[in-house]
TORMAR-261315 format. One record per residue (C-alpha): residue number from 1; x, y, z; residue in one letter. Coordinates in Angstrom, 3 decimals. Each point is the difference from the previous one (the first is absolute). Layout:
BEGIN
    n         x         y         z  res
  NUM         X         Y         Z    A
...
***
This chain:
BEGIN
    n         x         y         z  res
    1    61.358    31.914  -144.497    M
    2     0.817     3.191     1.219    A
    3    -3.718     0.994     0.111    R
    4    -0.859    -3.071     2.087    R
    5     2.838     0.750     2.469    T
    6    -1.383     3.684     0.444    G
    7    -3.437    -1.526     0.714    I
    8     1.546    -2.253     2.500    F
    9     1.812     2.947     1.663    V
   10    -3.180     1.995     0.028    Q
   11    -1.804    -2.807     1.735    M
   12     2.538    -0.251     2.579    Q
   13    -0.227     3.628     0.636    R
   14    -3.812    -0.125     0.270    D
   15     0.279    -2.964     2.383    L
   16     2.741     1.715     2.135    A
   17    -2.298     3.185    -0.008    R
   18    -2.980    -1.947     0.967    Q
   19     1.984    -1.891     2.764    Q
   20     1.157     3.378     1.407    R
   21    -3.494     1.477     0.017    E
   22    -1.187    -3.227     1.886    R
   23     2.855     0.550     2.384    Q
   24    -0.762     3.605     0.417    R
   25    -3.694    -0.909     0.410    A
   26     0.905    -2.665     2.537    E
   27     2.198     2.428     1.845    A
   28    -2.537     2.634     0.047    A
   29    -2.600    -2.479     1.372    Y
   30     2.569    -1.030     2.693    V
   31     0.694     3.549     0.849    R
   32    -3.810     0.594     0.133    Q
   33    -0.514    -3.041     2.251    Q
   34     2.838     1.223     2.104    Q
   35    -1.395     3.426     0.233    Q
   36    -3.451    -1.257     0.925    A
   37     1.594    -2.304     2.526    H
   38     1.950     2.852     1.378    R
   39    -3.173     2.141     0.114    E
   40    -1.786    -2.727     1.747    A
   41     2.786    -0.354     2.572    L
   42     0.037     3.889     0.540    R
   43    -3.890    -0.168     0.360    T
   44     0.051    -2.797     2.578    A
   45     2.844     1.640     1.782    A
   46    -1.892     3.249     0.065    A
   47    -3.265    -1.847     1.187    E
   48     2.216    -1.773     2.750    R
   49     1.441     3.360     0.988    R
   50    -3.354     1.633     0.188    Y
   51    -1.385    -2.980     1.978    A
   52     2.994     0.283     2.238    E
   53    -0.691     3.796     0.207    Q
   54    -3.540    -0.726     0.950    L
   55     0.948    -2.388     2.688    V
   56     2.646     2.235     1.313    K
   57    -2.516     2.931     0.058    A
   58    -2.600    -2.047     1.550    D
   59     2.459    -1.163     2.727    A
   60     1.212     3.659     0.519    R
   61    -3.757     0.969     0.331    A
   62    -0.685    -2.739     2.403    R
   63     3.268     0.841     2.019    A
   64    -0.980     3.689     0.007    E
   65    -3.534    -0.873     1.145    M
   66     1.240    -2.299     2.656    E
   67     2.463     2.777     1.030    K
   68    -2.771     2.561     0.125    Q
   69    -2.254    -2.442     1.940    Q
   70     2.821    -0.757     2.454    K
   71     0.713     3.550     0.295    L
   72    -3.669     0.871     0.494    A
   73    -0.091    -2.762     2.591    H
   74     3.060     1.235     1.893    L
   75    -1.411     3.484    -0.033    E
   76    -3.471    -1.273     1.319    A
   77     1.633    -1.944     2.715    Q
   78     2.153     2.813     1.026    Q
   79    -2.943     2.453    -0.122    A
   80    -1.949    -2.421     2.244    L
   81     3.088    -0.191     2.416    A
   82     0.215     3.818    -0.009    D
   83    -3.826     0.141     0.773    Q
   84     0.573    -2.413     2.843    Y
   85     2.643     2.266     1.373    N
   86    -2.133     3.074    -0.473    A
   87    -2.795    -1.517     1.718    D
   88     2.360    -1.142     2.752    L
   89     1.583     3.324     0.396    T
   90    -3.603     1.522     0.215    A
   91    -1.013    -2.321     2.695    S
   92     3.175     0.620     2.020    V
   93    -0.355     3.676    -0.431    T
   94    -3.560    -0.098     1.339    D
   95     1.165    -1.874     3.025    L
   96     2.741     2.609     0.535    E
   97    -2.292     2.922    -0.465    N
   98    -2.868    -1.165     2.163    L
   99     0.414     2.977     2.398    L
  100     1.086     2.733    -2.390    S
  101    -2.946    -0.672    -2.317    S
  102    -2.626     0.716     2.686    T
  103     1.536     3.378     0.943    L
  104    -1.049     1.403    -3.249    E
  105    -3.630    -0.987     0.635    V
  106    -2.490     1.850     2.268    D
  107    -1.549    -2.769     2.109    D
  108    -2.782     2.060     1.317    Y
  109    -3.458    -1.377    -0.967    V
  110    -2.308     2.727    -0.985    D
  111    -3.536    -0.910     0.844    F
  112    -1.154     1.894    -3.014    R
  113     1.989    -2.437    -2.242    S
  114    -2.114    -2.790     1.407    L
  115    -3.284     1.426    -1.321    K
  116    -1.497    -1.201    -3.080    R
  117    -1.794     1.831    -2.843    K
  118    -2.820    -1.773    -1.692    A
  119     1.064    -0.701    -3.632    V
  120    -2.595    -0.916    -2.396    H
  121     0.343    -1.734    -3.485    P
  122    -1.730     1.661    -2.936    P
  123    -3.533    -0.948    -0.618    F
  124     0.012    -2.580    -2.686    Q
  125    -3.520    -1.074    -1.105    P
  126     1.153    -1.685    -3.060    G
  127    -2.585    -0.398    -2.715    S
  128    -2.726     1.586     2.217    L
  129     1.635     3.352    -0.735    A
  130    -0.606    -0.331    -3.733    Q
  131    -3.392     0.995    -1.244    A
  132    -1.218    -2.048    -2.928    T
  133    -0.926     1.821    -3.264    A
  134    -3.638     0.633    -0.665    R
  135    -1.189    -2.222    -2.823    P
  136    -0.495     1.681    -3.445    V
  137    -3.024    -0.869    -2.228    M
  138     1.245    -2.326    -2.905    E
  139     0.337     1.823    -3.420    R
  140    -2.633    -0.757    -2.554    L
  141     0.169     0.335    -3.830    P
  142    -1.339     3.202    -1.387    S
  143    -3.675     0.228    -0.246    R
  144    -1.136    -0.934    -3.544    P
  145    -1.359     2.663    -2.361    I
  146    -2.231    -0.427    -3.021    F
  147     2.671     0.980    -2.445    E
  148     1.941    -3.212     0.789    Q
  149    -3.094    -1.959    -1.371    F
  150    -1.694     2.299    -2.615    A
  151     0.368    -1.169    -3.766    P
  152     1.526     2.311    -2.534    Q
  153    -2.854     2.186    -1.396    A
  154    -0.383    -0.479    -3.835    P
  155     0.869     2.907    -2.300    T
  156    -0.953     0.921    -3.424    G
  157    -1.796    -2.492    -2.280    L
  158     0.450    -2.685     2.775    S
  159    -2.788     1.626     1.963    K
  160    -2.412    -1.021    -2.716    L
  161     1.155    -3.608    -0.151    F
  162     1.037    -0.702     3.723    N
  163    -2.266     2.167     2.047    G
  164    -1.992    -2.761     1.437    K
  165     3.158    -2.098     0.727    A
  166     1.430     2.951     1.772    Y
  167    -3.124     0.441     2.099    E
  168     0.126    -3.756     0.938    R
  169     3.679     0.281     0.916    D
  170    -0.670     3.203     2.026    L
  171    -2.818    -1.769     1.989    A
  172     2.407    -2.941     0.655    G
  173     2.733     2.514     1.056    A
  174    -2.420     1.634     2.387    Q
  175    -0.816    -3.354     1.590    Q
  176     3.661    -1.025     0.329    Q
  177     0.716     3.419     1.563    F
  178    -2.829    -0.287     2.467    A
  179     1.207    -3.461     1.005    F
  180     3.610     1.163     0.380    A
  181    -1.147     2.910     2.123    D
  182    -2.112    -2.099     2.141    Q
  183     3.035    -2.329     0.559    Q
  184     2.227     2.899     0.742    W
  185    -2.364     1.328     2.591    H
  186    -0.212    -3.617     1.593    Q
  187     3.735    -0.008     0.216    Q
  188    -0.001     3.369     1.622    L
  189    -2.474    -1.067     2.566    A
  190     1.912    -3.145     0.877    G
  191     3.298     1.967     0.233    A
  192    -1.714     2.585     2.366    R
  193    -1.372    -2.896     2.187    Q
  194     3.438    -1.738     0.133    R
  195     1.500     3.282     0.781    H
  196    -2.491     0.759     2.766    A
  197     0.612    -3.432     1.535    E
  198     3.723     0.362    -0.251    A
  199    -0.192     3.306     1.720    D
  200    -2.130    -1.375     2.813    Q
  201     2.449    -2.735     0.574    R
  202     2.947     2.494     0.026    H
  203    -1.954     2.213     2.525    Q
  204    -0.472    -3.072     2.251    L
  205     3.873    -0.835    -0.361    A
  206     1.024     3.539     0.613    E
  207    -2.354     0.096     3.200    Q
  208     1.676    -3.235     1.175    E
  209     3.506     1.349    -0.734    R
  210    -0.619     3.093     1.901    L
  211    -1.480    -1.881     2.885    A
  212     3.148    -2.241    -0.211    G
  213     2.229     3.018    -0.074    L
  214    -1.695     1.626     2.972    A
  215     0.276    -3.248     1.914    A
  216     3.703    -0.167    -0.889    A
  217     0.487     3.523     1.244    E
  218    -1.725    -0.659     3.356    R
  219     2.291    -3.063     0.564    V
  220     3.073     2.211    -1.006    Y
  221    -1.269     2.698     2.411    Q
  222    -0.495    -2.499     2.766    Q
  223     3.391    -1.473    -0.558    E
  224     1.615     3.668     0.037    C
  225    -1.940     0.719     3.196    Q
  226     1.306    -3.357     1.569    A
  227     3.484     0.936    -1.018    R
  228    -0.507     3.531     1.677    V
  229    -1.560    -1.502     3.156    D
  230     2.963    -2.318     0.313    E
  231     2.369     2.731    -0.390    A
  232    -1.795     2.073     2.487    E
  233    -0.213    -2.758     2.568    E
  234     3.671    -0.776    -0.595    H
  235     0.918     3.753     0.337    N
  236    -2.110     0.163     3.117    A
  237     1.774    -2.928     1.433    E
  238     3.305     1.782    -0.756    V
  239    -1.380     3.163     1.781    D
  240    -0.922    -2.206     3.022    R
  241     3.554    -1.583    -0.120    F
  242     1.719     3.305    -0.212    A
  243    -2.120     1.414     2.937    E
  244     0.745    -3.186     2.069    A
  245     3.769     0.405    -0.898    F
  246     0.004     3.664     0.990    Q
  247    -1.817    -0.911     3.183    A
  248     2.831    -2.431     0.901    G
  249    -2.157    -3.072    -0.042    E
  250     2.353    -3.066     0.210    P
  251    -1.566    -2.176    -2.776    Q
  252    -0.078     3.044    -2.377    A
  253     3.619     0.596     0.815    I
  254     0.968    -3.722    -0.618    V
  255    -1.987     0.183    -3.302    D
  256     1.751     3.090    -1.061    Y
  257     3.508    -1.243     0.558    F
  258    -1.064    -3.286    -1.719    T
  259    -0.765     2.068    -3.141    L
  260     3.344     1.688     0.354    V
  261     1.927    -3.259     0.135    L
  262    -1.922    -1.486    -2.900    A
  263     0.820     2.987    -2.223    N
  264     3.865    -0.833     0.524    S
  265     1.286    -1.406    -3.394    D
  266     2.277    -2.909     0.592    Y
  267     1.414    -2.830    -2.273    P
  268    -2.395    -2.815    -0.927    E
  269     2.083    -2.414     2.190    S
  270    -0.933     1.935     3.258    F
  271    -3.070    -1.329     1.816    P
  272    -1.056     3.432     1.139    Q
  273    -2.116    -1.441     2.977    R
  274    -0.316     1.840     3.397    Y
  275    -1.916     0.426     3.042    R
  276    -0.751     3.340     1.685    I
  277    -1.300     0.947     3.380    A
  278    -0.456     3.377     1.847    Y
  279     0.087     0.711     3.564    V
  280    -1.866     3.261     0.396    P
  281     1.160     0.665     3.688    G
  282     3.536     0.221    -0.831    S
  283    -0.481     0.932    -3.698    K
  284     2.150    -2.955    -0.910    Q
  285    -0.300    -1.741    -3.390    L
  286     1.179    -3.758    -0.120    V
  287     0.892    -1.252    -3.407    V
  288     0.996    -3.635    -0.657    E
  289     1.313    -0.272    -3.592    Y
  290     0.899    -3.104    -1.958    E
  291     3.377     0.162    -1.626    L
  292     0.969    -2.005    -3.097    P
  293     2.162    -3.072     0.455    T
  294     3.511     0.029    -1.197    I
  295    -1.237    -1.469    -3.306    D
  296    -0.677     3.538    -1.029    C
  297     3.758     0.547    -0.557    V
  298     0.907    -1.383    -3.457    P
  299     2.618    -2.804     0.321    T
  300     1.526     0.822    -3.332    E
  301     2.658     2.675    -0.326    R
  302    -0.064     0.061    -3.796    E
  303    -0.839    -1.977    -2.962    F
  304     2.344    -0.842    -2.829    R
  305    -0.376    -1.605    -3.350    Y
  306     2.565    -2.736    -0.588    V
  307     0.410    -0.463    -3.885    K
  308     1.946    -3.242     0.074    S
  309    -2.885    -1.628     1.975    K
  310    -2.768     2.078    -1.520    D
  311    -1.600     0.572     3.204    E
  312    -0.684     2.747     2.568    I
  313     1.517    -0.568     3.349    T
  314    -0.212     2.034     3.271    S
  315     2.862     1.037     2.299    V
  316    -1.266    -0.416     3.650    A
  317    -0.116     3.074     2.170    R
  318     2.319    -0.463     3.083    P
  319    -1.873    -1.141     3.085    A
  320     1.518     2.926     1.932    K
  321    -1.586     2.322    -2.586    D
  322    -3.302    -1.660     0.197    I
  323     0.063     0.094     3.906    K
  324     1.127     3.794    -0.144    S
  325    -2.726     1.022    -2.436    L
  326    -2.741    -1.887     1.901    Y
  327     1.064     1.789     3.191    A
  328    -0.249     3.290    -1.757    S
  329    -3.479    -1.042    -1.375    V
  330    -1.182    -0.746     3.575    V
  331     1.455     3.315     1.241    A
  332    -1.460     2.091    -2.802    Q
  333    -3.578    -1.491     0.301    V
  334     0.154     0.944     3.764    T
  335     1.114     3.533    -0.602    L
  336    -2.266     0.346    -3.084    R
  337    -3.163    -1.110     1.937    T
  338     0.829     2.257     2.899    V
  339     0.442     2.830    -2.283    H
  340    -3.170    -0.552    -1.845    E
  341    -2.013    -0.236     3.318    V
  342     1.349     3.304     1.359    F
  343     0.016     1.930    -3.421    E
  344    -3.698    -1.060    -0.378    A
  345    -0.835     1.261     3.571    D
  346    -0.808     3.652    -0.680    R
  347    -2.346     0.107     2.844    L
  348     2.610    -1.239     2.500    K
  349    -2.273    -2.840     1.272    L
  350     3.016    -2.288     0.699    V
  351     2.440     0.880     2.644    D
  352     2.064    -3.072    -0.126    S
  353     0.206    -2.935    -2.378    L
  354     0.815    -3.631     0.793    V
  355     1.239    -1.879    -2.997    F
  356     0.550    -3.770    -0.286    N
  357     1.389    -1.519    -3.195    A
  358    -0.742    -3.593    -0.178    V
  359     0.560    -2.802    -2.611    V
  360    -2.616    -2.753    -0.631    S
  361     1.857    -3.260    -0.723    T
  362     0.031    -3.667     0.747    I
  363     2.340    -1.283     2.760    D
  364     2.264    -2.505    -1.786    K
  365     0.484    -2.069     3.151    G
  366    -3.735    -0.309     1.019    T
  367    -1.851     0.740    -3.296    G
  368    -2.244     2.496     1.925    T
  369    -0.789     3.578    -0.907    E
  370     2.012     2.638     1.735    I
  371     0.350     3.719    -0.199    S
  372     3.317     1.087     1.672    P
  373     0.392     3.547     0.667    C
  374     3.049     1.583    -1.711    L
  375    -0.375     3.656     0.863    V
  376    -1.762     1.802     2.907    T
  377     0.025     3.646     1.040    L
  378    -2.029     2.664     1.748    R
  379     0.588     3.554    -1.062    T
  380    -1.856     3.378    -0.085    T
  381    -0.548     2.369    -2.897    N
  382     2.141     2.704     1.653    D
  383     2.997    -2.373     0.324    V
  384    -0.462    -1.469    -3.577    F
  385    -0.340     3.378    -1.557    D
  386     3.535     0.759     0.898    N
  387     1.259    -2.531    -2.460    F
  388     0.797     0.791    -3.570    N
  389    -0.967    -3.212    -1.572    L
  390     1.393     0.921    -3.474    S
  391     3.536    -0.108     1.485    M
  392    -0.120    -2.729     2.604    V
  393     1.324    -3.390     0.025    E
  394    -3.001    -2.158     0.750    P
  395     1.638    -2.265     2.566    L
  396     1.715     2.619     1.806    E
  397    -3.070     2.005     0.081    C
  398    -1.908    -2.711     1.678    L
  399     2.950    -0.188     2.544    N
  400    -0.535     3.726     0.858    R
  401    -3.682    -0.552     0.470    L
  402     0.796    -2.745     2.523    N
  403    -1.662    -2.547    -1.996    A
  404     0.520    -3.740     0.731    A
  405     1.167    -1.629    -3.252    V
  406     0.731    -3.595    -0.717    S
  407     3.721    -0.710    -0.256    K
  408    -0.682    -2.677    -2.652    K
  409    -3.137     0.960    -1.806    P
  410     0.963    -2.481    -2.799    D
  411    -0.293    -2.855     2.630    E
  412    -3.285     1.609     1.431    L
  413     1.687     0.556     3.291    A
  414    -2.863     1.609     2.060    P
  415     0.052     2.983     2.355    V
  416    -2.316     0.562     2.922    R
  417    -2.745     2.499    -1.211    P
  418    -0.297     3.234     2.061    V
  419    -3.667    -0.726     0.033    L
  420    -1.708    -3.249    -1.245    E
  421    -2.748     0.831    -2.331    F
  422    -2.292    -2.524     1.513    D
  423     0.677     1.869     3.467    M
  424    -2.042     2.938    -1.375    V
  425    -3.272    -1.092     1.712    D
  426    -3.056     1.551    -2.030    K
  427    -2.112     0.537     3.267    R
  428     2.945     1.878     1.584    F
  429     0.589     2.001    -3.074    I
  430    -3.736     1.069    -0.249    E
  431    -0.221     0.546     3.713    E
  432    -3.515    -1.502     0.065    T
  433    -1.514    -3.498     0.355    D
  434    -3.747    -0.030    -0.218    V
  435    -0.019    -3.632     1.351    L
  436     2.112     0.772     3.080    S
  437    -2.873    -0.521     2.329    S
  438    -0.398    -3.489    -1.343    L
  439     3.795    -0.958    -0.061    D
  440     1.211    -2.254     2.623    S
  441     3.680     0.936    -0.706    R
  442     2.110     1.635     2.857    T
  443    -0.042     3.746    -0.397    N
  444     3.446     1.252     0.805    L
  445    -1.143     3.260     1.200    L
  446    -1.982    -1.489     2.765    E
  447     2.986    -1.884     1.569    L
  448     1.387     1.539     3.114    S
  449     3.632     1.363    -0.369    P
  450     1.471    -2.997     1.801    T
  451    -1.984    -2.369    -2.098    E
  452     1.189     1.715    -3.272    F
  453     3.585    -0.126     1.136    E
  454    -0.320    -3.699     0.728    S
  455    -1.511    -0.618    -3.507    L
  456     2.881     1.741    -1.616    I
  457     2.452    -1.901     2.046    Q
  458    -1.722    -3.442    -0.968    N
  459    -0.122     1.168    -3.657    L
  460     3.846     0.579    -0.202    F
  461     0.662    -3.276     1.837    T
  462    -2.032    -1.769    -2.603    K
  463     2.204     1.755    -2.629    M
  464     3.082    -1.554     1.580    G
  465     1.354     2.624     2.350    L
  466     0.850    -0.589     3.594    D
  467    -2.175     2.603     1.627    T
  468    -0.544     1.233     3.591    K
  469    -2.431     2.477     1.206    Q
  470     1.306     2.827     2.151    T
  471    -1.679     1.243     3.104    R
  472    -2.276     3.060    -0.434    A
  473     1.903     2.156     2.498    S
  474     3.486    -0.848    -0.807    R
  475     0.090    -0.473    -3.768    D
  476     1.341     3.369    -0.907    G
  477    -2.419     0.109    -2.872    G
  478     0.658    -3.474    -1.118    V
  479    -3.023    -2.292    -0.103    D
  480     1.901    -3.007    -1.119    C
  481     3.639    -1.205    -0.486    V
  482     0.677    -2.634    -2.617    A
  483     3.107    -1.626    -1.157    F
  484     0.525    -1.207    -3.559    D
  485     2.258    -3.062     0.213    S
  486     1.098     0.071    -3.680    R
  487     3.826     0.625    -0.482    P
  488     1.140     3.199    -1.397    V
  489    -3.601     1.279    -0.613    L
  490    -1.292    -0.609     3.496    G
  491     0.375     1.735     3.220    G
  492    -2.142     1.897     2.650    K
  493    -3.295     1.525    -1.103    V
  494    -2.107     2.435     1.822    V
  495    -3.738     0.060    -0.664    I
  496    -2.560     2.546     0.985    Q
  497    -3.752    -0.435    -0.452    A
  498    -2.426     2.911    -0.514    K
  499    -3.750    -0.729     0.316    R
  500    -1.002     3.183    -1.770    Y
  501    -3.030     1.041    -1.994    R
  502     1.679     3.031    -1.538    N
  503     3.182     0.373    -1.937    T
  504     3.140    -0.562     1.959    V
  505     2.061     3.062     0.533    D
  506     3.552     0.171    -1.252    V
  507     1.100     0.561     3.556    S
  508    -0.723    -3.595     0.782    A
  509     2.302    -1.123    -2.789    V
  510     2.608     2.275     1.296    R
  511    -0.347    -1.342     3.424    D
  512     0.260    -3.502    -1.148    L
  513     3.263     0.915    -1.722    Y
  514     1.341     1.543     3.125    G
  515    -1.077    -2.922     2.122    T
  516     1.597    -2.480    -2.624    M
  517     3.408     1.866     0.383    Q
  518    -0.375    -0.017     3.866    N
  519    -0.504    -3.706    -0.063    E
  520     2.836    -0.453    -2.492    R
  521    -2.525    -2.028    -2.244    A
  522     0.641    -0.738    -3.628    S
  523    -3.679     0.591    -1.083    K
  524    -3.137     1.875     1.210    G
  525    -3.550    -1.055    -0.862    I
  526    -3.087     2.176     0.583    L
  527    -3.384    -1.558    -0.146    V
  528    -3.311     1.800    -0.142    T
  529    -3.595    -0.668    -0.595    T
  530    -0.272     3.314    -2.035    S
  531     2.395     1.486    -2.569    R
  532     3.155     2.049    -0.458    Y
  533     0.272     3.363    -1.513    G
  534     2.516     1.116    -2.647    R
  535     2.309     1.591     2.502    A
  536     0.406    -3.340     1.911    S
  537     0.735    -1.942    -3.410    H
  538     2.581     2.713    -0.770    D
  539     1.729    -0.304     3.270    F
  540     0.159    -3.806     0.058    A
  541     1.121    -0.078    -3.692    A
  542     3.826    -0.236     0.631    D
  543    -0.066    -1.633     3.365    K
  544    -0.344    -3.622     1.369    P
  545    -3.673     0.721     0.941    L
  546    -3.031    -1.889    -1.293    E
  547    -3.461     1.543     0.237    L
  548    -2.968    -2.466     0.015    I
  549    -3.426     1.622    -0.406    D
  550    -3.427    -1.594     0.666    G
  551    -0.263    -1.505    -3.373    A
  552     3.370    -1.769     0.293    N
  553    -0.792    -1.117     3.430    L
  554    -3.310    -1.571    -1.028    L
  555     1.957    -1.836    -2.733    Y
  556     2.675    -1.204     2.408    L
  557    -2.401    -1.136     2.436    L
  558    -1.877    -2.120    -2.461    A
  559     3.133    -1.213    -1.742    E
  560     2.245    -0.927     2.898    H
  561    -2.325    -0.409     3.277    A
  562    -3.172    -1.180    -1.806    G
  563    -1.826     2.833     1.649    I
  564    -2.879     1.659    -2.036    E
  565    -0.504     3.390     1.435    A
  566    -1.470     3.332    -0.741    K
  567     0.626     3.569     0.485    I
  568    -3.259     1.972     0.485    V
  569    -0.251     3.169     1.896    A
  570    -2.916    -0.123     2.636    P
  571    -2.812     2.435    -0.764    E
  572     0.560     3.265     2.061    A
***
């Protein structure tokens, strides 16, 4: 009984132990599963965090790239605006320094600089210069020798048993050697023949090459000689040009000063068109120079980059500044051109210069082409030389030179030219007319004094003045009295006519001025068929006197009276 009870207790213990082991195993399994789950969760979280980090890093990279791109765009736009401003500043600076920039340049044209030197390119015959290599005879195999074919001689007892066989072999070897040697000599002869033929072809080709090279050299020498002849002809023309200029020939003088003005460097927007004439009797140069329009002045004051709109905008230049700068441009071009002419005139062929600055444009009212004159002046080298152009204010300087300047150049308000360029009649300038004997026009020098005075009276009547011719004995030096009915600008005008062949003396101008004062006239006009000297222009420069020479008179008669006349001195 007791033993049975012990066994039962032991079994209970074993069952309890097994149950505890199962529980421990189950708990361990549960812990293992929980650990695995926790590891899986940690891994997933790590992967999510890593993915999130990648996303954030990519977003940061894109944001940084966009930031850099935006910054680069902003910098590029700002740099572009800065470049616009730099170009704008340079353009304005060029306009402001039109006069000062030419003072550093010697405007004299040295005729030697116009000459050319023949420049020859190197002779390039190409493949003709390369001689071809002389052909070399082909290499042949070595000449056969008998030892190459000879059988081995028997030795010892073999001589007794193989003697006849050796003799047969020796005879066959001799035949083979003879055949091989014959073949070699045939190859040698063929090689020599081919070499001779190739050498002959080479000699013919070389002769053709040398002939082609000689022909190419002749063509090259002919081209070089043509360039030399062209340069010599050009230089001879330059020498003739220089001689004609030094001799004071009018066309040479016009051509020379055309070169002077062509060498003047202006901004691209300037037309740089001009007409030049020369009156040899009075040594007067007439220049009609085309100015740029007001469009040459930039309408922008500055450029700005607006970040908020991402665009480059411009700030308008005030209209007052545009007008002021354009007026300065007009004045500077005038002074610059006068300076260039006088500085280039080392031979002092020009005593006085008439300069008219015009603008070619379209009349907005009529749609027709017009060329209003904005500046006109007449000055001499001596007078102009007294001005220090590096220190002057251009508009004030023109005022001191008694130039007529448009009050509103921006509106193309014209002034009356001192001398219309078209008034400079070429026949009068050259003082010769080979067709004069066949010309039916009235010769003003053949009119009587009374006829000439009546002609002048009729001319000014046609021009809108109320004229009355004075009597010859009681005119007190006045040939014609006219009245200009215009308010403010009008008044009494005294006119004198001189039918002269030679230059009018300055005393006639002084007499007109005295007569004008005695008559209490507001203006005096002296008309002549000849010309005025420098002293006359200097005397009339700052006085209400107008001097009309023969060229002007011909133009006025054709323009206002419809009279085609000529001025030809009778042969003495």
